[in-house]
C-alpha positions as CSV (number, residue, x, y, z in Angstrom):
1,M,20.4,-2.1,-9.8
2,L,16.8,-1.8,-9.4
3,I,15.0,-1.7,-6.1
4,I,11.2,-2.3,-5.5
5,I,9.0,-1.0,-2.6
6,S,5.6,-0.8,-2.2
7,D,2.5,-0.3,0.6
8,L,4.0,2.3,2.8
9,H,0.8,3.8,3.4
10,L,2.1,7.1,4.6
11,G,-0.7,9.3,6.2
12,D,-1.4,12.0,8.1
13,E,-2.0,10.2,11.0
14,T,-5.3,11.1,11.7
15,T,-6.4,7.6,11.8
16,A,-3.6,5.0,12.2
17,S,0.4,5.7,12.8
18,S,2.9,5.8,9.7
19,I,6.0,3.7,9.8
20,P,8.7,5.7,11.8
21,L,11.7,7.8,10.6
22,S,14.1,4.9,11.7
23,A,12.9,2.7,9.1
24,F,13.7,5.2,6.6
25,N,17.1,5.4,7.9
26,L,17.7,2.0,8.1
27,F,16.7,1.5,4.1
28,A,19.1,4.3,3.3
29,T,21.6,2.3,5.2
30,R,21.1,-0.7,3.5
31,I,21.1,1.0,0.1
32,Q,24.6,2.3,0.9
33,E,25.4,-1.1,1.6
34,T,24.0,-3.1,-1.2
35,I,25.4,-0.4,-4.1
36,Q,29.1,-1.2,-2.8
37,F,28.3,-4.7,-2.7
38,A,27.1,-4.6,-6.4
39,S,29.7,-2.7,-7.7
40,W,32.0,-5.9,-7.4
41,R,31.9,-7.4,-10.4
42,K,31.5,-11.1,-12.0
43,D,35.2,-10.7,-13.0
44,G,36.3,-9.9,-9.3
45,K,37.0,-6.2,-9.7
46,Y,35.5,-3.2,-8.3
47,Q,33.9,-0.9,-10.8
48,P,31.3,1.7,-9.1
49,I,27.5,1.3,-10.4
50,K,26.4,4.3,-12.6
51,N,22.6,3.4,-12.3
52,L,20.5,3.2,-9.4
53,D,16.4,3.2,-9.7
54,I,14.0,2.6,-7.0
55,V,10.3,2.1,-7.8
56,L,7.8,2.9,-5.6
57,M,4.8,0.4,-6.4
58,G,2.0,1.8,-5.0
59,D,0.1,2.7,-1.7
60,I,3.1,5.0,-1.0
61,I,1.1,8.0,-0.1
62,D,-2.2,7.4,1.3
63,P,-5.0,10.1,1.4
64,L,-7.9,7.2,1.8
65,H,-6.9,7.0,5.4
66,S,-7.5,10.4,6.3
67,T,-10.4,12.0,8.4
68,L,-10.0,15.1,7.0
69,W,-12.4,13.9,3.9
70,L,-15.1,13.5,6.8
71,D,-15.8,17.6,7.4
72,T,-18.6,17.3,5.0
73,M,-22.0,15.0,5.2
74,P,-24.3,13.9,2.4
75,G,-26.6,16.6,1.5
76,D,-24.0,19.1,2.1
77,V,-23.7,21.6,-1.1
78,N,-19.3,21.0,-0.7
79,Y,-20.1,17.3,0.4
80,I,-16.7,15.9,-1.3
81,R,-15.7,11.9,-0.9
82,P,-13.2,10.0,-2.8
83,W,-15.8,8.9,-5.2
84,S,-17.2,12.1,-5.9
85,D,-16.8,13.7,-9.5
86,T,-13.3,14.2,-9.9
87,A,-14.0,17.0,-12.2
88,K,-15.5,19.5,-9.4
89,P,-12.8,21.9,-8.3
90,L,-13.4,21.0,-4.5
91,Y,-12.5,17.3,-5.4
92,A,-8.5,18.5,-6.4
93,Q,-9.1,21.1,-3.5
94,K,-9.6,18.1,-1.1
95,L,-6.7,16.1,-2.4
96,L,-4.4,18.9,-2.3
97,Q,-5.3,19.4,1.3
98,V,-4.8,15.8,2.5
99,T,-1.9,15.4,0.7
100,R,-0.1,18.6,2.3
101,A,-1.2,17.2,5.5
102,I,0.6,13.6,4.9
103,I,3.9,15.4,3.5
104,A,4.0,17.7,6.4
105,K,3.4,14.6,8.8
106,N,6.3,12.7,7.1
107,K,8.6,15.5,6.1
108,A,11.7,14.1,7.7
109,S,11.2,10.7,6.4
110,L,10.4,12.1,2.5
111,E,13.8,13.9,3.1
112,I,15.8,10.5,3.1
113,L,14.3,9.7,-0.3
114,C,15.2,13.3,-1.5
115,K,18.8,12.9,-0.1
116,C,18.8,9.2,-2.1
117,A,17.9,11.1,-5.3
118,S,20.6,13.7,-4.9
119,G,23.1,11.7,-4.0
120,E,23.5,13.2,-0.6
121,L,23.2,10.1,1.1
122,L,24.9,7.5,-1.1
123,K,28.4,7.5,-1.8
124,L,30.9,5.1,-3.3
125,P,34.9,5.4,-3.3
126,P,36.3,5.4,-6.8
127,A,37.9,2.2,-8.2
128,T,42.0,2.0,-8.5
129,R,43.4,1.0,-11.6
130,S,44.0,-2.6,-10.0
131,G,39.9,-2.7,-10.0
132,K,39.9,-2.3,-6.2
133,P,38.1,0.5,-4.0
134,D,40.0,3.5,-3.2
135,Y,38.9,4.1,0.3
136,E,41.3,6.8,1.0
137,A,40.4,9.0,-1.6
138,K,38.9,12.5,-1.2
139,N,36.2,12.5,-3.5
140,Q,33.6,10.1,-3.2
141,I,31.5,9.1,-6.0
142,S,27.7,10.4,-5.7
143,V,25.1,7.8,-6.8
144,K,21.8,9.5,-7.6
145,A,18.8,7.4,-7.1
146,R,15.8,7.5,-10.0
147,L,12.7,7.5,-7.8
148,H,9.6,6.5,-9.7
149,Y,6.2,6.5,-8.5
150,M,3.5,4.0,-9.8
151,V,0.0,3.9,-8.1
152,G,-2.1,1.4,-6.3
153,N,-5.7,1.4,-4.8
154,H,-4.9,3.9,-1.7
155,D,-2.9,6.2,-4.1
156,W,-5.0,6.1,-7.2
157,Y,-5.8,9.9,-7.1
158,Y,-2.5,10.6,-8.2
159,H,-3.1,8.8,-11.7
160,L,-6.2,11.4,-12.1
161,K,-5.6,13.9,-15.5
162,G,-5.8,17.5,-15.6
163,K,-3.9,20.7,-14.3
164,A,-5.5,20.8,-10.6
165,F,-3.9,17.3,-10.1
166,D,-0.7,18.0,-12.1
167,Q,-0.1,20.6,-9.5
168,I,-0.3,18.1,-6.7
169,R,1.8,15.6,-8.2
170,Q,4.3,18.4,-8.7
171,E,4.3,18.9,-4.9
172,L,4.9,15.1,-4.4
173,I,7.5,15.4,-6.6
174,Q,9.3,18.2,-4.8
175,A,8.6,16.4,-1.5
176,M,9.8,13.0,-2.6
177,G,12.6,13.9,-5.3
178,L,10.7,11.8,-7.9
179,H,11.8,11.1,-11.4
180,N,8.1,11.3,-12.4
181,S,6.6,13.8,-14.9
182,A,4.1,15.7,-13.2
183,A,1.5,14.9,-16.1
184,S,0.8,11.5,-14.3
185,F,2.1,8.8,-12.3
186,P,1.5,5.4,-14.2
187,Y,-0.4,2.4,-12.9
188,E,0.1,0.3,-15.8
189,L,3.6,-0.3,-17.1
190,E,2.6,1.0,-20.6
191,E,1.6,4.5,-19.2
192,D,5.6,5.1,-19.0
193,G,7.6,4.5,-21.5
194,F,10.7,5.1,-19.3
195,I,9.4,2.9,-16.4
196,Q,8.4,0.1,-18.9
197,D,11.8,0.1,-20.6
198,L,13.4,-0.1,-17.3
199,F,11.5,-3.2,-16.3
200,N,12.1,-4.9,-19.6
201,Q,16.1,-4.6,-19.1
202,Y,15.8,-6.3,-15.6
203,K,13.0,-8.9,-17.1
204,V,10.3,-7.9,-14.5
205,F,6.9,-7.4,-15.1
206,V,5.3,-5.6,-12.0
207,R,1.5,-4.3,-11.0
208,H,0.3,-3.2,-7.6
209,G,-2.0,-6.4,-7.1
210,D,-5.1,-4.7,-6.5
211,Y,-5.9,-5.4,-10.2
212,H,-6.6,-8.9,-8.9
213,D,-8.9,-7.3,-6.0
214,K,-12.6,-6.6,-6.7
215,F,-12.7,-5.1,-3.3
216,N,-10.6,-2.5,-4.6
217,F,-10.2,-2.3,-8.2
218,D,-13.5,-2.2,-10.9
219,R,-11.8,-3.8,-14.1
220,E,-14.6,-2.1,-16.2
221,K,-14.1,1.1,-14.9
222,G,-10.5,1.5,-14.5
223,R,-7.9,3.1,-12.0
224,D,-9.4,6.4,-12.3
225,Y,-12.3,5.4,-10.1
226,A,-13.0,4.9,-6.7
227,T,-14.2,1.5,-5.5
228,F,-16.6,-0.3,-2.9
229,G,-13.3,-0.8,-0.5
230,D,-12.6,2.8,-0.5
231,A,-16.5,3.8,0.4
232,F,-16.1,1.1,3.2
233,T,-13.0,2.3,4.9
234,M,-13.6,6.2,4.5
235,D,-17.6,5.8,5.9
236,V,-17.5,3.1,7.9
237,C,-13.7,2.2,9.3
238,N,-12.5,6.0,9.2
239,R,-15.9,7.5,10.7
240,Y,-16.4,4.7,13.7
241,P,-13.6,6.1,16.1
242,L,-14.8,9.5,15.5
243,E,-18.3,8.4,16.0
244,V,-17.3,6.7,19.5
245,E,-15.4,9.5,20.5
246,K,-18.2,12.0,20.1
247,K,-21.0,10.1,21.8
248,Y,-18.8,8.1,24.7
249,K,-15.5,9.9,25.2
250,D,-16.3,10.7,29.0
251,K,-18.0,7.2,29.3
252,L,-14.6,5.3,27.6
253,S,-10.9,4.9,28.3
254,P,-8.8,6.7,25.8
255,A,-7.3,3.1,25.2
256,I,-10.5,2.0,23.4
257,I,-10.6,5.4,21.3
258,D,-6.9,4.6,20.2
259,S,-7.5,0.9,19.3
260,M,-10.2,1.8,17.2
261,R,-8.1,4.6,15.4
262,R,-5.8,1.8,14.5
263,M,-8.4,-0.7,12.3
264,T,-6.7,0.7,9.3
265,N,-3.7,-1.3,10.1
266,I,-5.7,-4.2,10.4
267,R,-4.9,-7.3,7.8
268,P,-6.6,-8.4,6.0
269,S,-8.9,-5.6,6.1
270,L,-12.3,-7.5,5.6
271,V,-11.6,-8.6,8.9
272,I,-11.9,-5.4,10.6
273,P,-15.0,-6.3,12.3
274,L,-13.3,-8.9,13.9
275,W,-11.1,-6.5,15.5
276,I,-13.5,-4.2,16.7
277,S,-15.3,-6.9,18.4
278,G,-12.4,-7.8,20.2
279,Q,-11.4,-4.4,21.2
280,I,-15.0,-3.4,22.5
281,R,-15.0,-7.4,24.3
282,A,-11.7,-5.9,26.0
283,H,-12.5,-2.3,27.0
284,A,-16.3,-1.4,26.9
285,G,-16.2,-2.3,30.3
286,T,-20.1,-3.4,30.5
287,V,-22.5,-5.5,28.3
288,R,-24.5,-2.5,27.8
289,M,-21.7,-0.4,26.7
290,E,-20.9,-3.1,24.0
291,R,-24.5,-2.9,23.0
292,E,-24.1,0.9,22.6
293,L,-20.9,0.8,20.8
294,K,-22.4,-1.8,18.6
295,K,-25.3,0.3,17.6
296,V,-22.7,2.9,16.5
297,W,-21.3,0.0,14.3
298,D,-24.7,-1.0,13.0
299,G,-25.7,2.6,12.1
300,L,-22.6,3.6,10.1
301,A,-23.0,0.4,8.3
302,E,-26.4,0.9,7.4
303,E,-25.5,4.4,6.4
304,F,-22.7,3.0,4.3
305,L,-25.3,0.9,2.2
306,Q,-27.6,4.0,1.5
307,L,-24.7,5.8,0.1
308,D,-25.7,6.8,-3.7
309,F,-22.2,5.4,-4.7
310,V,-22.7,2.2,-3.0
311,R,-26.4,1.7,-4.4
312,E,-25.0,2.5,-7.8
313,A,-22.2,-0.1,-7.8
314,D,-25.6,-2.8,-7.3
315,K,-25.9,-4.6,-9.9
316,A,-29.5,-6.1,-10.6
317,F,-30.1,-9.5,-11.2
318,K,-26.3,-10.4,-10.0
319,F,-25.5,-11.4,-6.5
320,D,-22.6,-9.2,-5.9
321,M,-20.5,-7.5,-3.2
322,V,-22.8,-5.1,-2.4
323,D,-25.7,-7.7,-2.0
324,L,-22.8,-9.9,0.1
325,M,-22.1,-6.7,2.1
326,Q,-26.3,-6.0,2.5
327,L,-26.6,-9.5,3.6
328,V,-23.7,-9.1,6.1
329,V,-25.1,-6.0,7.9
330,K,-28.6,-7.5,8.0
331,I,-27.6,-10.3,9.9
332,S,-24.8,-8.5,12.2
333,S,-27.4,-6.1,13.1
334,R,-29.2,-8.7,14.5
335,A,-26.2,-10.6,15.9
336,S,-23.9,-10.0,18.7
337,F,-20.3,-9.1,17.8
338,S,-19.2,-12.5,18.7
339,N,-21.8,-14.2,16.3
340,I,-20.1,-11.7,13.5
341,D,-16.9,-13.2,13.8
342,D,-18.7,-16.5,12.4
343,I,-20.1,-13.9,9.6
344,V,-16.9,-12.1,8.3
345,T,-15.1,-15.2,8.4
346,W,-17.7,-16.5,5.7
347,V,-17.3,-13.6,3.8
348,H,-13.8,-13.9,3.4
349,E,-13.9,-17.4,2.2
350,K,-16.5,-16.2,0.0
351,M,-14.7,-13.6,-1.8
352,W,-11.1,-14.5,-1.7
353,G,-11.6,-18.2,-0.9
354,G,-9.6,-17.6,2.3
355,E,-6.3,-16.8,0.4
356,H,-3.8,-13.9,0.9
357,S,-1.5,-15.2,-1.7
358,F,-1.7,-13.8,-5.5
359,V,0.5,-16.4,-6.8
360,N,-2.0,-18.1,-8.8
361,H,-2.8,-14.7,-10.8
362,A,1.0,-14.2,-11.6
363,L,0.7,-17.7,-13.5
364,H,-1.8,-15.9,-15.8
365,E,-0.1,-12.7,-16.6
366,P,0.9,-12.6,-20.3
367,A,4.8,-11.5,-19.4
368,F,5.2,-14.6,-17.6
369,L,3.4,-16.7,-20.3
370,K,5.3,-15.7,-23.0
371,E,8.6,-15.6,-21.0
372,K,9.4,-12.2,-21.4
373,A,9.6,-11.8,-17.8
374,R,11.8,-14.1,-15.4
375,Y,10.2,-12.4,-12.6
376,V,6.6,-11.1,-11.5
377,V,5.9,-8.7,-8.7
378,Y,3.0,-7.8,-7.1
379,G,2.1,-5.5,-4.1
380,H,-1.2,-4.9,-2.4
381,T,-1.6,-8.0,0.1
382,H,1.4,-6.7,2.3
383,H,2.3,-10.3,2.4
384,H,5.7,-10.5,1.1
385,E,6.8,-14.4,-0.4
386,I,8.9,-15.7,-2.8
387,V,7.5,-18.5,-5.3
388,P,8.8,-20.4,-7.8
389,L,6.6,-20.5,-10.8
390,D,8.6,-22.4,-13.8
391,L,11.6,-23.2,-15.4
392,A,11.1,-21.8,-18.5
393,P,10.4,-23.9,-21.3
394,I,12.4,-22.3,-24.2
395,N,15.3,-20.3,-22.4
396,K,15.6,-22.8,-19.3
397,Q,15.3,-19.8,-17.0
398,S,13.9,-19.8,-13.6
399,Q,10.6,-17.6,-13.3
400,L,9.8,-16.6,-9.8
401,Y,6.7,-14.6,-8.2
402,F,7.5,-12.2,-5.7
403,N,5.7,-9.7,-3.3
404,S,6.9,-6.6,-2.4
405,G,5.2,-6.7,1.1
406,T,5.1,-3.5,3.1
407,W,6.5,-0.9,5.2
408,H,3.8,-0.8,8.0
409,V,2.9,-0.7,11.2
410,Y,0.0,-3.5,11.5
411,Y,-2.1,-6.1,13.2
412,D,-2.1,-9.1,11.1
413,L,-5.1,-11.9,12.0
414,A,-3.4,-15.2,13.3
415,R,-4.5,-18.0,11.0
416,R,-4.8,-20.6,14.0
417,D,-8.4,-20.0,14.4
418,P,-10.2,-16.9,12.7
419,K,-13.3,-17.5,14.7
420,N,-11.5,-16.7,18.0
421,P,-9.8,-13.6,16.4
422,K,-6.4,-12.5,17.6
423,F,-4.0,-10.1,15.9
424,V,-0.5,-10.1,16.1
425,P,1.2,-6.5,16.1
426,Y,4.5,-5.5,14.4
427,Q,6.4,-3.5,12.0
428,A,7.3,-4.6,8.6
429,L,10.2,-3.3,6.2
430,T,10.5,-5.4,2.9
431,Y,12.0,-4.5,-0.6
432,L,13.4,-6.4,-3.5
433,T,16.5,-5.9,-5.6
434,F,17.2,-6.6,-8.9
435,Y,20.7,-6.5,-10.8
436,Q,22.0,-6.0,-14.0
437,E,24.1,-8.6,-15.8
438,G,27.2,-8.4,-13.8
439,E,26.5,-6.5,-10.9
440,Y,27.3,-8.0,-7.2
441,D,29.3,-10.9,-8.5
442,G,26.8,-12.0,-11.3
443,R,23.7,-12.5,-8.7
444,H,20.1,-11.7,-10.4
445,F,18.2,-10.8,-7.3
446,E,17.8,-10.6,-3.4
447,T,15.1,-9.8,-1.0
448,W,15.3,-8.1,2.2
449,S,12.4,-8.5,4.7
450,G,12.7,-7.3,8.6
451,T,9.7,-7.6,11.3
452,Y,10.1,-5.9,14.7
453,G,7.7,-5.5,17.3
């Protein structure tokens, strides 16, 4: 039995909150139920399953959404950001500090994963000679889950090579009960032979999904490098609440400061300015204060565009993302927040065509085209979906695309009228399950997605 989850975004809560412990308890309860169902075989007999693998498919631990990176500024001798030189000793030291803070903040939740890995939480009754579960047996069978960590765009740091990063990975292995080697957490399937063989057994192909998001992945550089999206998140989104609180704490209600910190939970992330504009209109109180808060945003956006990292990303003679963001900042600096809504909506259409599904990318995956995989699974977008791709011409088996959704507290932009932005808050928990031949009465897969608010 194979379970896939992604996009938990567990942070140190210096920005937004992580999903609570109750979600992990619910997950463990659901697994306990599922392994019992999976132990009923296609022939109608009960036989306890022997293997359970859980793949954490990227953006599980989230060092990017931490203000601990912001204790230095450009020009400082010890200046460090996610896009700094990863070979500098200060880089690994900062990542270790942030990682330990995340582990400490989510200790109880991570212990649930550890107990799943040790077999402490997951138990099965043995089978009787007649192929029935023996619920009266004193000795229950412990099922140990093998947890495998793959990285995405918010936790790509754990893909970096070197002894200093091995130490950080080892602490995560210990805290989460992972089956990984401390040498590296893979991004691509072929980077880990065990994980690749595992997915081949289930005829599943996976990737986090950021691979198809040019805002958060640079195909020329690969996954060991920060991206434009990292810089925007860190030096604009993470900084904005800090700067507002620093300048206007005595003039604003705590509600607006708290709402600013939630911007890291906004989906899609490019529409964060719409959230900001809405919150300011709701909480600023006066037109003058709205203008003052707008100036803070404009200043951070301008500083962001002047970062060496961003300027170096600007490609000469090519209209790229930097040029697009420069255009947005220049226009928005002369516009009211209400007019920014129109600008951001246009940018969203320009960069992603207004789409929030990656299903069209799945249609071009070699594993799908060559019929090596029946199922293509992405994460990243936080938008859980199941889409039929084809009935394979050769073997006549169905091929489907899945998005693994998220475990997250977030605010989703209502689709009805993006120009009049409304954000719907809720918590979501999604996971996918794939079965080996004969497990669970012969079924091949199932998905579970729950939301609550």
